[in-house]
N, CA, C and O atoms as a GROMACS GRO file, in nm:
protein
  644
    1LEU      N    1  11.003  14.425  10.510
    1LEU     CA    2  10.867  14.436  10.586
    1LEU      C    3  10.845  14.367  10.716
    1LEU      O    4  10.787  14.419  10.811
    2ALA      N    5  10.902  14.232  10.714
    2ALA     CA    6  10.881  14.105  10.781
    2ALA      C    7  10.964  14.160  10.866
    2ALA      O    8  10.884  14.183  10.957
    3ALA      N    9  11.080  14.203  10.909
    3ALA     CA   10  11.217  14.251  10.961
    3ALA      C   11  11.117  14.394  11.067
    3ALA      O   12  11.119  14.400  11.190
    4THR      N   13  11.068  14.456  11.009
    4THR     CA   14  10.951  14.547  11.127
    4THR      C   15  10.873  14.538  11.154
    4THR      O   16  10.806  14.621  11.214
    5TYR      N   17  10.836  14.401  11.116
    5TYR     CA   18  10.706  14.322  11.189
    5TYR      C   19  10.572  14.413  11.137
    5TYR      O   20  10.482  14.464  11.203
    6GLN      N   21  10.593  14.412  11.009
    6GLN     CA   22  10.466  14.497  10.944
    6GLN      C   23  10.418  14.363  10.823
    6GLN      O   24  10.318  14.364  10.751
    7TRP      N   25  10.492  14.289  10.828
    7TRP     CA   26  10.456  14.172  10.706
    7TRP      C   27  10.468  14.076  10.793
    7TRP      O   28  10.553  14.087  10.881
    8PHE      N   29  10.379  13.953  10.786
    8PHE     CA   30  10.405  13.794  10.772
    8PHE      C   31  10.334  13.676  10.711
    8PHE      O   32  10.216  13.672  10.677
    9GLU      N   33  10.399  13.610  10.704
    9GLU     CA   34  10.355  13.503  10.653
    9GLU      C   35  10.329  13.387  10.705
    9GLU      O   36  10.396  13.357  10.803
   10ILE      N   37  10.223  13.284  10.656
   10ILE     CA   38  10.157  13.162  10.724
   10ILE      C   39  10.166  13.093  10.642
   10ILE      O   40  10.114  13.119  10.533
   11PRO      N   41  10.242  12.969  10.668
   11PRO     CA   42  10.296  12.853  10.508
   11PRO      C   43  10.192  12.718  10.505
   11PRO      O   44  10.124  12.656  10.587
   12PRO      N   45  10.208  12.713  10.421
   12PRO     CA   46  10.057  12.589  10.363
   12PRO      C   47  10.065  12.502  10.410
   12PRO      O   48  10.180  12.459  10.423
   13TYR      N   49   9.918  12.399  10.482
   13TYR     CA   50   9.939  12.292  10.532
   13TYR      C   51   9.959  12.210  10.393
   13TYR      O   52   9.921  12.236  10.279
   14HIS      N   53  10.047  12.082  10.457
   14HIS     CA   54  10.022  11.947  10.367
   14HIS      C   55  10.039  11.820  10.506
   14HIS      O   56  10.115  11.820  10.603
   15GLY      N   57   9.944  11.729  10.466
   15GLY     CA   58   9.949  11.652  10.558
   15GLY      C   59  10.071  11.580  10.616
   15GLY      O   60  10.085  11.537  10.730
   16ASN      N   61  10.179  11.577  10.490
   16ASN     CA   62  10.339  11.569  10.497
   16ASN      C   63  10.429  11.699  10.562
   16ASN      O   64  10.438  11.808  10.506
   17THR      N   65  10.487  11.666  10.679
   17THR     CA   66  10.585  11.786  10.703
   17THR      C   67  10.665  11.825  10.594
   17THR      O   68  10.661  11.945  10.564
   18ILE      N   69  10.754  11.732  10.511
   18ILE     CA   70  10.818  11.727  10.478
   18ILE      C   71  10.788  11.880  10.292
   18ILE      O   72  10.849  11.966  10.228
   19LYS      N   73  10.660  11.813  10.299
   19LYS     CA   74  10.582  11.900  10.200
   19LYS      C   75  10.564  12.062  10.228
   19LYS      O   76  10.555  12.148  10.140
   20ARG      N   77  10.561  12.084  10.387
   20ARG     CA   78  10.524  12.173  10.404
   20ARG      C   79  10.639  12.278  10.357
   20ARG      O   80  10.607  12.389  10.317
   21ILE      N   81  10.776  12.237  10.364
   21ILE     CA   82  10.871  12.312  10.338
   21ILE      C   83  10.915  12.320  10.217
   21ILE      O   84  11.036  12.317  10.195
   22SER      N   85  10.790  12.334  10.082
   22SER     CA   86  10.836  12.358   9.935
   22SER      C   87  10.690  12.408   9.893
   22SER      O   88  10.655  12.427   9.776
   23GLY      N   89  10.620  12.425   9.994
   23GLY     CA   90  10.473  12.509   9.948
   23GLY      C   91  10.489  12.633   9.923
   23GLY      O   92  10.603  12.678   9.910
   24LYS      N   93  10.382  12.709   9.912
   24LYS     CA   94  10.404  12.884   9.911
   24LYS      C   95  10.299  12.958   9.987
   24LYS      O   96  10.180  12.978   9.965
   25ALA      N   97  10.390  12.996  10.092
   25ALA     CA   98  10.322  13.117  10.182
   25ALA      C   99  10.225  13.169  10.169
   25ALA      O  100  10.195  13.164  10.049
   26LYS      N  101  10.142  13.226  10.232
   26LYS     CA  102  10.064  13.328  10.170
   26LYS      C  103  10.057  13.431  10.331
   26LYS      O  104  10.015  13.404  10.443
   27GLY      N  105  10.127  13.570  10.264
   27GLY     CA  106  10.109  13.705  10.291
   27GLY      C  107  10.025  13.768  10.349
   27GLY      O  108   9.920  13.789  10.288
   28PHE      N  109  10.044  13.828  10.508
   28PHE     CA  110   9.954  13.944  10.519
   28PHE      C  111  10.031  14.074  10.554
   28PHE      O  112  10.149  14.076  10.587
   29PHE      N  113   9.958  14.172  10.543
   29PHE     CA  114  10.019  14.311  10.637
   29PHE      C  115   9.985  14.261  10.769
   29PHE      O  116   9.903  14.170  10.775
   30SER      N  117  10.046  14.316  10.901
   30SER     CA  118  10.019  14.324  11.040
   30SER      C  119   9.892  14.438  11.053
   30SER      O  120   9.796  14.408  11.124
   31ASP      N  121   9.893  14.565  10.984
   31ASP     CA  122   9.836  14.662  11.016
   31ASP      C  123   9.712  14.700  10.843
   31ASP      O  124   9.752  14.737  10.733
   32THR      N  125   9.593  14.677  10.878
   32THR     CA  126   9.521  14.691  10.765
   32THR      C  127   9.510  14.840  10.726
   32THR      O  128   9.493  14.880  10.610
   33GLY      N  129   9.522  14.916  10.833
   33GLY     CA  130   9.493  15.057  10.783
   33GLY      C  131   9.647  15.106  10.695
   33GLY      O  132   9.642  15.186  10.602
   34PHE      N  133   9.778  15.046  10.742
   34PHE     CA  134   9.884  15.085  10.651
   34PHE      C  135   9.841  14.971  10.492
   34PHE      O  136   9.878  15.017  10.384
   35ALA      N  137   9.806  14.906  10.492
   35ALA     CA  138   9.763  14.813  10.372
   35ALA      C  139   9.650  14.890  10.293
   35ALA      O  140   9.638  14.858  10.175
   36SER      N  141   9.564  14.989  10.346
   36SER     CA  142   9.433  15.027  10.288
   36SER      C  143   9.512  15.177  10.244
   36SER      O  144   9.449  15.241  10.159
   37SER      N  145   9.631  15.234  10.288
   37SER     CA  146   9.707  15.323  10.265
   37SER      C  147   9.770  15.337  10.134
   37SER      O  148   9.755  15.428  10.052
   38LEU      N  149   9.858  15.210  10.125
   38LEU     CA  150   9.939  15.149   9.984
   38LEU      C  151   9.776  15.168   9.870
   38LEU      O  152   9.777  15.252   9.780
   39HIS      N  153   9.706  15.119   9.884
   39HIS     CA  154   9.611  15.101   9.775
   39HIS      C  155   9.510  15.232   9.787
   39HIS      O  156   9.389  15.233   9.765
   40GLN      N  157   9.574  15.317   9.817
   40GLN     CA  158   9.499  15.487   9.827
   40GLN      C  159   9.365  15.443   9.860
   40GLN      O  160   9.270  15.505   9.812
   41ILE      N  161   9.342  15.335   9.941
   41ILE     CA  162   9.183  15.396  10.002
   41ILE      C  163   9.157  15.496  10.108
   41ILE      O  164   9.205  15.476  10.220
   42SER      N  165   9.089  15.596  10.087
   42SER     CA  166   9.114  15.692  10.130
   42SER      C  167   9.044  15.708  10.297
   42SER      O  168   9.083  15.786  10.383
   43SER      N  169   8.925  15.604  10.308
   43SER     CA  170   8.776  15.632  10.388
   43SER      C  171   8.683  15.480  10.419
   43SER      O  172   8.652  15.396  10.334
   44PRO      N  173   8.670  15.478  10.485
   44PRO     CA  174   8.556  15.344  10.521
   44PRO      C  175   8.468  15.328  10.380
   44PRO      O  176   8.490  15.229  10.310
   45LYS      N  177   8.364  15.431  10.337
   45LYS     CA  178   8.328  15.444  10.211
   45LYS      C  179   8.346  15.396  10.119
   45LYS      O  180   8.267  15.320  10.063
   46ALA      N  181   8.547  15.456  10.050
   46ALA     CA  182   8.555  15.399   9.978
   46ALA      C  183   8.622  15.238   9.995
   46ALA      O  184   8.635  15.162   9.898
   47LEU      N  185   8.649  15.212  10.096
   47LEU     CA  186   8.638  15.081  10.125
   47LEU      C  187   8.513  14.950  10.091
   47LEU      O  188   8.511  14.843  10.030
   48ALA      N  189   8.423  15.028  10.164
   48ALA     CA  190   8.339  14.980  10.105
   48ALA      C  191   8.299  14.926   9.980
   48ALA      O  192   8.248  14.817   9.951
   49MET      N  193   8.335  15.032   9.906
   49MET     CA  194   8.318  14.995   9.714
   49MET      C  195   8.491  14.940   9.674
   49MET      O  196   8.537  14.959   9.561
   50ASN      N  197   8.541  14.897   9.741
   50ASN     CA  198   8.660  14.904   9.690
   50ASN      C  199   8.666  14.675   9.645
   50ASN      O  200   8.609  14.579   9.697
   51PRO      N  201   8.743  14.686   9.556
   51PRO     CA  202   8.767  14.538   9.526
   51PRO      C  203   8.874  14.471   9.635
   51PRO      O  204   8.899  14.352   9.653
   52MET      N  205   8.914  14.557   9.682
   52MET     CA  206   9.018  14.483   9.767
   52MET      C  207   8.974  14.440   9.913
   52MET      O  208   9.054  14.392   9.993
   53LEU      N  209   8.811  14.466   9.947
   53LEU     CA  210   8.767  14.501  10.028
   53LEU      C  211   8.745  14.355  10.147
   53LEU      O  212   8.740  14.356  10.270
   54GLY      N  213   8.736  14.230  10.042
   54GLY     CA  214   8.786  14.098  10.128
   54GLY      C  215   8.886  14.062  10.149
   54GLY      O  216   8.897  14.003  10.257
   55SER      N  217   9.025  14.075  10.054
   55SER     CA  218   9.144  14.060  10.139
   55SER      C  219   9.142  14.157  10.268
   55SER      O  220   9.154  14.085  10.367
   56LEU      N  221   9.135  14.253  10.293
   56LEU     CA  222   9.140  14.334  10.421
   56LEU      C  223   9.089  14.292  10.503
   56LEU      O  224   9.129  14.298  10.619
   57PHE      N  225   8.938  14.212  10.447
   57PHE     CA  226   8.890  14.174  10.578
   57PHE      C  227   8.910  14.049  10.608
   57PHE      O  228   8.863  14.003  10.713
   58GLU      N  229   8.975  13.979  10.530
   58GLU     CA  230   9.029  13.851  10.581
   58GLU      C  231   9.182  13.844  10.683
   58GLU      O  232   9.220  13.771  10.775
   59THR      N  233   9.258  14.007  10.579
   59THR     CA  234   9.413  14.000  10.690
   59THR      C  235   9.355  14.073  10.817
   59THR      O  236   9.428  14.058  10.914
   60TRP      N  237   9.259  14.137  10.836
   60TRP     CA  238   9.223  14.187  10.939
   60TRP      C  239   9.172  14.066  11.048
   60TRP      O  240   9.201  14.080  11.167
   61VAL      N  241   9.120  13.987  11.017
   61VAL     CA  242   9.060  13.891  11.079
   61VAL      C  243   9.190  13.797  11.136
   61VAL      O  244   9.225  13.778  11.252
   62VAL      N  245   9.238  13.756  11.032
   62VAL     CA  246   9.388  13.673  11.046
   62VAL      C  247   9.471  13.743  11.172
   62VAL      O  248   9.484  13.694  11.284
   63SER      N  249   9.527  13.880  11.122
   63SER     CA  250   9.625  13.953  11.267
   63SER      C  251   9.553  13.968  11.368
   63SER      O  252   9.602  13.942  11.478
   64TYR      N  253   9.386  14.027  11.356
   64TYR     CA  254   9.311  13.947  11.512
   64TYR      C  255   9.360  13.875  11.597
   64TYR      O  256   9.392  13.900  11.713
   65ILE      N  257   9.372  13.720  11.496
   65ILE     CA  258   9.354  13.610  11.577
   65ILE      C  259   9.481  13.571  11.565
   65ILE      O  260   9.480  13.458  11.515
   66ARG      N  261   9.608  13.613  11.589
   66ARG     CA  262   9.734  13.588  11.572
   66ARG      C  263   9.780  13.694  11.663
   66ARG      O  264   9.864  13.634  11.730
   67ARG      N  265   9.776  13.788  11.696
   67ARG     CA  266   9.738  13.887  11.820
   67ARG      C  267   9.652  13.804  11.930
   67ARG      O  268   9.685  13.815  12.048
   68LEU      N  269   9.551  13.727  11.898
   68LEU     CA  270   9.532  13.661  12.037
   68LEU      C  271   9.632  13.583  12.110
   68LEU      O  272   9.654  13.615  12.227
   69PHE      N  273   9.695  13.488  12.060
   69PHE     CA  274   9.792  13.416  12.062
   69PHE      C  275   9.904  13.434  12.162
   69PHE      O  276   9.970  13.349  12.223
   70THR      N  277   9.913  13.633  12.162
   70THR     CA  278  10.067  13.593  12.220
   70THR      C  279   9.996  13.623  12.406
   70THR      O  280  10.070  13.654  12.500
   71GLN      N  281   9.862  13.608  12.418
   71GLN     CA  282   9.814  13.578  12.559
   71GLN      C  283   9.803  13.378  12.563
   71GLN      O  284   9.729  13.321  12.643
   72LEU      N  285   9.858  13.332  12.502
   72LEU     CA  286   9.863  13.153  12.519
   72LEU      C  287  10.041  13.162  12.542
   72LEU      O  288  10.140  13.212  12.489
   73PRO      N  289  10.004  13.081  12.655
   73PRO     CA  290  10.113  12.977  12.680
   73PRO      C  291  10.209  12.906  12.561
   73PRO      O  292  10.329  12.922  12.538
   74ILE      N  293  10.094  12.812  12.484
   74ILE     CA  294  10.142  12.726  12.382
   74ILE      C  295  10.061  12.779  12.278
   74ILE      O  296   9.943  12.743  12.274
   75PRO      N  297  10.122  12.892  12.159
   75PRO     CA  298   9.981  12.898  12.047
   75PRO      C  299   9.978  12.778  11.951
   75PRO      O  300  10.074  12.704  11.928
   76PRO      N  301   9.864  12.770  11.902
   76PRO     CA  302   9.848  12.713  11.802
   76PRO      C  303   9.969  12.744  11.708
   76PRO      O  304  10.035  12.847  11.720
   77LYS      N  305  10.004  12.617  11.583
   77LYS     CA  306  10.093  12.677  11.459
   77LYS      C  307   9.935  12.718  11.369
   77LYS      O  308   9.817  12.688  11.386
   78MET      N  309  10.003  12.795  11.279
   78MET     CA  310   9.903  12.857  11.152
   78MET      C  311   9.954  12.807  11.009
   78MET      O  312  10.064  12.799  10.955
   79TYR      N  313   9.806  12.774  10.967
   79TYR     CA  314   9.852  12.749  10.825
   79TYR      C  315   9.760  12.789  10.744
   79TYR      O  316   9.650  12.827  10.785
   80HIS      N  317   9.796  12.787  10.606
   80HIS     CA  318   9.687  12.801  10.435
   80HIS      C  319   9.627  12.624  10.432
   80HIS      O  320   9.646  12.523  10.499
   81TRP      N  321   9.553  12.660  10.319
   81TRP     CA  322   9.531  12.546  10.269
   81TRP      C  323   9.490  12.576  10.149
   81TRP      O  324   9.407  12.666  10.155
   82ARG      N  325   9.518  12.530  10.006
   82ARG     CA  326   9.438  12.575   9.914
   82ARG      C  327   9.468  12.443   9.779
   82ARG      O  328   9.586  12.426   9.748
   83THR      N  329   9.368  12.362   9.710
   83THR     CA  330   9.413  12.284   9.601
   83THR      C  331   9.441  12.386   9.444
   83THR      O  332   9.438  12.506   9.416
   84SER      N  333   9.474  12.239   9.358
   84SER     CA  334   9.473  12.323   9.249
   84SER      C  335   9.373  12.338   9.217
   84SER      O  336   9.354  12.429   9.135
   85GLY      N  337   9.277  12.269   9.257
   85GLY     CA  338   9.102  12.285   9.182
   85GLY      C  339   9.055  12.422   9.275
   85GLY      O  340   8.944  12.465   9.241
   86GLY      N  341   9.106  12.480   9.360
   86GLY     CA  342   9.076  12.608   9.436
   86GLY      C  343   9.013  12.596   9.519
   86GLY      O  344   8.954  12.698   9.553
   87ALA      N  345   8.983  12.449   9.615
   87ALA     CA  346   8.937  12.444   9.696
   87ALA      C  347   9.021  12.498   9.828
   87ALA      O  348   9.135  12.465   9.861
   88GLU      N  349   8.932  12.590   9.893
   88GLU     CA  350   9.128  12.673  10.007
   88GLU      C  351   9.002  12.683  10.134
   88GLU      O  352   8.879  12.689  10.138
   89ILE      N  353   9.120  12.681  10.234
   89ILE     CA  354   9.078  12.734  10.362
   89ILE      C  355   9.167  12.808  10.410
   89ILE      O  356   9.286  12.784  10.388
   90ASP      N  357   9.126  12.909  10.484
   90ASP     CA  358   9.196  13.080  10.498
   90ASP      C  359   9.305  13.088  10.572
   90ASP      O  360   9.404  13.158  10.555
   91LEU      N  361   9.265  12.961  10.714
   91LEU     CA  362   9.357  12.997  10.831
   91LEU      C  363   9.301  12.796  10.863
   91LEU      O  364   9.198  12.729  10.874
   92ILE      N  365   9.418  12.782  10.864
   92ILE     CA  366   9.410  12.617  11.006
   92ILE      C  367   9.499  12.684  11.084
   92ILE      O  368   9.597  12.756  11.061
   93LEU      N  369   9.428  12.634  11.207
   93LEU     CA  370   9.528  12.613  11.332
   93LEU      C  371   9.537  12.442  11.378
   93LEU      O  372   9.456  12.352  11.362
   94GLU      N  373   9.661  12.444  11.437
   94GLU     CA  374   9.694  12.337  11.479
   94GLU      C  375   9.749  12.303  11.649
   94GLU      O  376   9.850  12.357  11.694
   95LEU      N  377   9.702  12.251  11.693
   95LEU     CA  378   9.700  12.235  11.838
   95LEU      C  379   9.688  12.114  11.890
   95LEU      O  380   9.583  12.051  11.875
   96ASP      N  381   9.797  12.063  11.960
   96ASP     CA  382   9.753  11.914  12.017
   96ASP      C  383   9.724  11.814  11.958
   96ASP      O  384   9.670  11.729  12.029
   97ASP      N  385   9.745  11.780  11.819
   97ASP     CA  386   9.708  11.718  11.693
   97ASP      C  387   9.577  11.702  11.654
   97ASP      O  388   9.522  11.596  11.622
   98CYS      N  389   9.518  11.840  11.659
   98CYS     CA  390   9.375  11.842  11.583
   98CYS      C  391   9.407  11.977  11.527
   98CYS      O  392   9.494  12.058  11.560
   99LEU      N  393   9.302  11.981  11.423
   99LEU     CA  394   9.324  12.122  11.303
   99LEU      C  395   9.198  12.178  11.327
   99LEU      O  396   9.088  12.130  11.352
  100PHE      N  397   9.233  12.268  11.315
  100PHE     CA  398   9.081  12.362  11.366
  100PHE      C  399   9.087  12.441  11.215
  100PHE      O  400   9.158  12.537  11.184
  101PRO      N  401   8.991  12.368  11.133
  101PRO     CA  402   8.993  12.489  10.960
  101PRO      C  403   8.889  12.623  11.033
  101PRO      O  404   8.790  12.610  11.105
  102ILE      N  405   8.952  12.745  10.984
  102ILE     CA  406   8.845  12.909  10.986
  102ILE      C  407   8.858  12.934  10.822
  102ILE      O  408   8.963  12.925  10.758
  103GLU      N  409   8.752  12.959  10.779
  103GLU     CA  410   8.704  13.008  10.658
  103GLU      C  411   8.694  13.199  10.685
  103GLU      O  412   8.706  13.240  10.800
  104VAL      N  413   8.674  13.299  10.567
  104VAL     CA  414   8.704  13.418  10.610
  104VAL      C  415   8.558  13.479  10.492
  104VAL      O  416   8.574  13.460  10.372
  105LYS      N  417   8.465  13.528  10.528
  105LYS     CA  418   8.375  13.568  10.403
  105LYS      C  419   8.338  13.696  10.466
  105LYS      O  420   8.285  13.715  10.576
  106CYS      N  421   8.384  13.795  10.357
  106CYS     CA  422   8.315  13.907  10.401
  106CYS      C  423   8.158  13.977  10.362
  106CYS      O  424   8.141  14.090  10.314
  107LYS      N  425   8.061  13.886  10.394
  107LYS     CA  426   7.955  13.893  10.323
  107LYS      C  427   7.879  13.889  10.415
  107LYS      O  428   7.908  13.838  10.523
  108THR      N  429   7.733  13.960  10.377
  108THR     CA  430   7.631  13.901  10.489
  108THR      C  431   7.551  13.754  10.494
  108THR      O  432   7.517  13.708  10.602
  109ASN      N  433   7.522  13.680  10.359
  109ASN     CA  434   7.462  13.599  10.375
  109ASN      C  435   7.554  13.505  10.323
  109ASN      O  436   7.624  13.522  10.224
  110LEU      N  437   7.547  13.342  10.444
  110LEU     CA  438   7.649  13.292  10.383
  110LEU      C  439   7.532  13.141  10.334
  110LEU      O  440   7.417  13.123  10.376
  111THR      N  441   7.607  13.056  10.238
  111THR     CA  442   7.541  12.969  10.141
  111THR      C  443   7.625  12.834  10.196
  111THR      O  444   7.742  12.846  10.235
  112GLY      N  445   7.559  12.713  10.196
  112GLY     CA  446   7.621  12.580  10.214
  112GLY      C  447   7.772  12.599  10.121
  112GLY      O  448   7.875  12.548  10.163
  113ASN      N  449   7.770  12.666  10.013
  113ASN     CA  450   7.850  12.628   9.924
  113ASN      C  451   8.016  12.729   9.980
  113ASN      O  452   8.130  12.724   9.933
  114ASP      N  453   7.962  12.807  10.089
  114ASP     CA  454   8.070  12.894  10.183
  114ASP      C  455   8.158  12.774  10.261
  114ASP      O  456   8.276  12.802  10.281
  115SER      N  457   8.118  12.663  10.300
  115SER     CA  458   8.187  12.558  10.361
  115SER      C  459   8.264  12.462  10.303
  115SER      O  460   8.338  12.392  10.373
  116ARG      N  461   8.255  12.446  10.157
  116ARG     CA  462   8.297  12.353  10.063
  116ARG      C  463   8.379  12.319  10.099
  116ARG      O  464   8.383  12.196  10.106
  117GLY      N  465   8.550  12.428  10.166
  117GLY     CA  466   8.666  12.432  10.148
  117GLY      C  467   8.684  12.331  10.250
  117GLY      O  468   8.777  12.250  10.242
  118PHE      N  469   8.565  12.330  10.384
  118PHE     CA  470   8.616  12.251  10.463
  118PHE      C  471   8.566  12.107  10.452
  118PHE      O  472   8.595  12.019  10.533
  119ARG      N  473   8.478  12.090  10.332
  119ARG     CA  474   8.470  11.932  10.281
  119ARG      C  475   8.609  11.872  10.204
  119ARG      O  476   8.674  11.772  10.231
  120ALA      N  477   8.626  11.960  10.111
  120ALA     CA  478   8.743  11.909  10.059
  120ALA      C  479   8.881  11.877  10.120
  120ALA      O  480   8.960  11.795  10.073
  121PHE      N  481   8.901  11.959  10.241
  121PHE     CA  482   8.979  11.913  10.377
  121PHE      C  483   8.970  11.788  10.393
  121PHE      O  484   9.056  11.703  10.370
  122ARG      N  485   8.835  11.769  10.445
  122ARG     CA  486   8.815  11.650  10.508
  122ARG      C  487   8.844  11.537  10.415
  122ARG      O  488   8.864  11.432  10.475
  123GLU      N  489   8.853  11.530  10.296
  123GLU     CA  490   8.771  11.401  10.203
  123GLU      C  491   8.969  11.425  10.174
  123GLU      O  492   9.033  11.327  10.136
  124THR      N  493   9.036  11.547  10.197
  124THR     CA  494   9.188  11.500  10.171
  124THR      C  495   9.269  11.450  10.286
  124THR      O  496   9.367  11.380  10.266
  125TYR      N  497   9.229  11.486  10.410
  125TYR     CA  498   9.298  11.434  10.515
  125TYR      C  499   9.186  11.361  10.605
  125TYR      O  500   9.144  11.413  10.708
  126PRO      N  501   9.140  11.228  10.557
  126PRO     CA  502   9.023  11.170  10.634
  126PRO      C  503   9.106  11.082  10.740
  126PRO      O  504   9.036  10.999  10.800
  127LYS      N  505   9.218  11.084  10.767
  127LYS     CA  506   9.297  11.040  10.898
  127LYS      C  507   9.310  11.116  11.010
  127LYS      O  508   9.340  11.074  11.122
  128LYS      N  509   9.287  11.234  10.980
  128LYS     CA  510   9.332  11.406  11.061
  128LYS      C  511   9.197  11.423  11.138
  128LYS      O  512   9.080  11.441  11.104
  129ARG      N  513   9.261  11.409  11.256
  129ARG     CA  514   9.151  11.541  11.384
  129ARG      C  515   9.101  11.671  11.295
  129ARG      O  516   9.140  11.783  11.328
  130ILE      N  517   9.046  11.659  11.223
  130ILE     CA  518   8.940  11.762  11.162
  130ILE      C  519   8.824  11.821  11.302
  130ILE      O  520   8.744  11.737  11.344
  131MET      N  521   8.823  11.918  11.345
  131MET     CA  522   8.765  11.976  11.424
  131MET      C  523   8.609  12.062  11.311
  131MET      O  524   8.608  12.094  11.192
  132PRO      N  525   8.520  12.071  11.399
  132PRO     CA  526   8.424  12.152  11.274
  132PRO      C  527   8.460  12.304  11.220
  132PRO      O  528   8.539  12.381  11.275
  133GLY      N  529   8.407  12.322  11.136
  133GLY     CA  530   8.504  12.447  11.080
  133GLY      C  531   8.423  12.581  11.111
  133GLY      O  532   8.311  12.573  11.162
  134LEU      N  533   8.486  12.714  11.078
  134LEU     CA  534   8.405  12.843  11.173
  134LEU      C  535   8.434  12.919  11.049
  134LEU      O  536   8.548  12.918  11.003
  135ILE      N  537   8.362  12.968  11.006
  135ILE     CA  538   8.330  13.092  10.896
  135ILE      C  539   8.317  13.221  10.985
  135ILE      O  540   8.216  13.239  11.054
  136ILE      N  541   8.404  13.298  10.981
  136ILE     CA  542   8.422  13.431  11.058
  136ILE      C  543   8.335  13.512  10.907
  136ILE      O  544   8.367  13.497  10.789
  137TYR      N  545   8.239  13.582  10.954
  137TYR     CA  546   8.150  13.649  10.825
  137TYR      C  547   8.114  13.808  10.900
  137TYR      O  548   8.116  13.829  11.022
  138ALA      N  549   8.079  13.910  10.794
  138ALA     CA  550   8.012  14.008  10.796
  138ALA      C  551   7.855  14.029  10.845
  138ALA      O  552   7.780  14.121  10.812
  139GLY      N  553   7.830  13.927  10.925
  139GLY     CA  554   7.657  13.941  10.937
  139GLY      C  555   7.654  13.929  11.100
  139GLY      O  556   7.748  13.900  11.174
  140THR      N  557   7.547  13.952  11.126
  140THR     CA  558   7.524  13.982  11.274
  140THR      C  559   7.480  13.862  11.332
  140THR      O  560   7.438  13.905  11.439
  141THR      N  561   7.464  13.759  11.334
  141THR     CA  562   7.403  13.665  11.434
  141THR      C  563   7.463  13.534  11.358
  141THR      O  564   7.464  13.502  11.239
  142PRO      N  565   7.516  13.466  11.487
  142PRO     CA  566   7.550  13.305  11.532
  142PRO      C  567   7.474  13.263  11.499
  142PRO      O  568   7.361  13.305  11.525
  143TYR      N  569   7.506  13.118  11.395
  143TYR     CA  570   7.470  13.016  11.386
  143TYR      C  571   7.522  12.883  11.327
  143TYR      O  572   7.645  12.875  11.327
  144ARG      N  573   7.462  12.789  11.282
  144ARG     CA  574   7.486  12.664  11.216
  144ARG      C  575   7.479  12.683  11.094
  144ARG      O  576   7.386  12.753  11.054
  145LEU      N  577   7.582  12.621  10.990
  145LEU     CA  578   7.545  12.653  10.873
  145LEU      C  579   7.523  12.506  10.819
  145LEU      O  580   7.462  12.467  10.720
  146ASN      N  581   7.597  12.432  10.923
  146ASN     CA  582   7.571  12.246  10.895
  146ASN      C  583   7.573  12.189  11.017
  146ASN      O  584   7.565  12.248  11.125
  147GLU      N  585   7.589  12.025  10.992
  147GLU     CA  586   7.645  12.011  11.152
  147GLU      C  587   7.797  12.002  11.143
  147GLU      O  588   7.839  11.947  11.244
  148MET      N  589   7.897  12.036  11.057
  148MET     CA  590   8.028  12.065  11.099
  148MET      C  591   8.064  12.206  11.070
  148MET      O  592   8.177  12.241  11.035
  149THR      N  593   7.981  12.272  11.083
  149THR     CA  594   8.006  12.458  11.026
  149THR      C  595   7.948  12.558  11.098
  149THR      O  596   7.833  12.597  11.084
  150THR      N  597   8.035  12.601  11.180
  150THR     CA  598   7.982  12.733  11.235
  150THR      C  599   7.961  12.871  11.207
  150THR      O  600   8.073  12.919  11.223
  151ALA      N  601   7.901  12.942  11.183
  151ALA     CA  602   7.931  13.106  11.165
  151ALA      C  603   7.934  13.194  11.245
  151ALA      O  604   7.864  13.165  11.342
  152LEU      N  605   7.984  13.293  11.254
  152LEU     CA  606   8.008  13.341  11.356
  152LEU      C  607   8.067  13.531  11.325
  152LEU      O  608   8.168  13.564  11.261
  153PRO      N  609   7.979  13.615  11.386
  153PRO     CA  610   7.998  13.758  11.333
  153PRO      C  611   8.158  13.769  11.381
  153PRO      O  612   8.206  13.719  11.483
  154TRP      N  613   8.222  13.840  11.291
  154TRP     CA  614   8.338  13.892  11.296
  154TRP      C  615   8.344  13.999  11.426
  154TRP      O  616   8.444  14.002  11.497
  155ASN      N  617   8.234  14.080  11.448
  155ASN     CA  618   8.256  14.130  11.584
  155ASN      C  619   8.154  14.065  11.710
  155ASN      O  620   8.123  14.142  11.801
  156TYR      N  621   8.111  13.948  11.714
  156TYR     CA  622   8.016  13.889  11.825
  156TYR      C  623   8.130  13.899  11.942
  156TYR      O  624   8.253  13.898  11.937
  157GLU      N  625   8.031  13.908  12.053
  157GLU     CA  626   8.067  13.939  12.166
  157GLU      C  627   7.974  13.847  12.275
  157GLU      O  628   7.880  13.900  12.334
  158SER      N  629   8.007  13.719  12.293
  158SER     CA  630   7.936  13.637  12.343
  158SER      C  631   7.850  13.682  12.508
  158SER      O  632   7.902  13.768  12.579
  159GLU      N  633   7.757  13.633  12.538
  159GLU     CA  634   7.711  13.698  12.674
  159GLU      C  635   7.738  13.634  12.786
  159GLU      O  636   7.698  13.673  12.895
  160GLU      N  637   7.795  13.548  12.772
  160GLU     CA  638   7.876  13.446  12.908
  160GLU      C  639   7.993  13.465  12.893
  160GLU      O  640   8.064  13.409  12.809
  161ARG      N  641   8.034  13.561  12.988
  161ARG     CA  642   8.145  13.575  13.046
  161ARG      C  643   8.260  13.562  13.163
  161ARG      O  644   8.371  13.614  13.147
   0.00000   0.00000   0.00000
């Protein structure tokens, strides 16, 4: 699947470059329609009630962000992060020695608990330059969840162009 561009993997983030070699990558289908077909999800209505909805939403968002990078002269490196204790960040972009953490949530109402992965990441790597976290979610309004986290709807279009 990887050879035919239907599958891609994102390596784990470790502050130590050597550890990145030994971690477990996170894999994604490039096409969520194909992934839905493999799971025999026949319609948007069926998807809305399927337990795979959150995973497919995350796959779509990560794939979309990855496609945006084709327009950049120097794309950021992409990683994911997860601890043995369960803290995680779905996507970490690294560019110019800065880390941009992104979480994807297929829900319309976020809570402070949804940004706990960002806090754990900052505590684990206190000397790294970590930018404010971004949660891409299924809601309709962009807003600040807290001083270090912004919530952005998946289909948000800025009025400034």
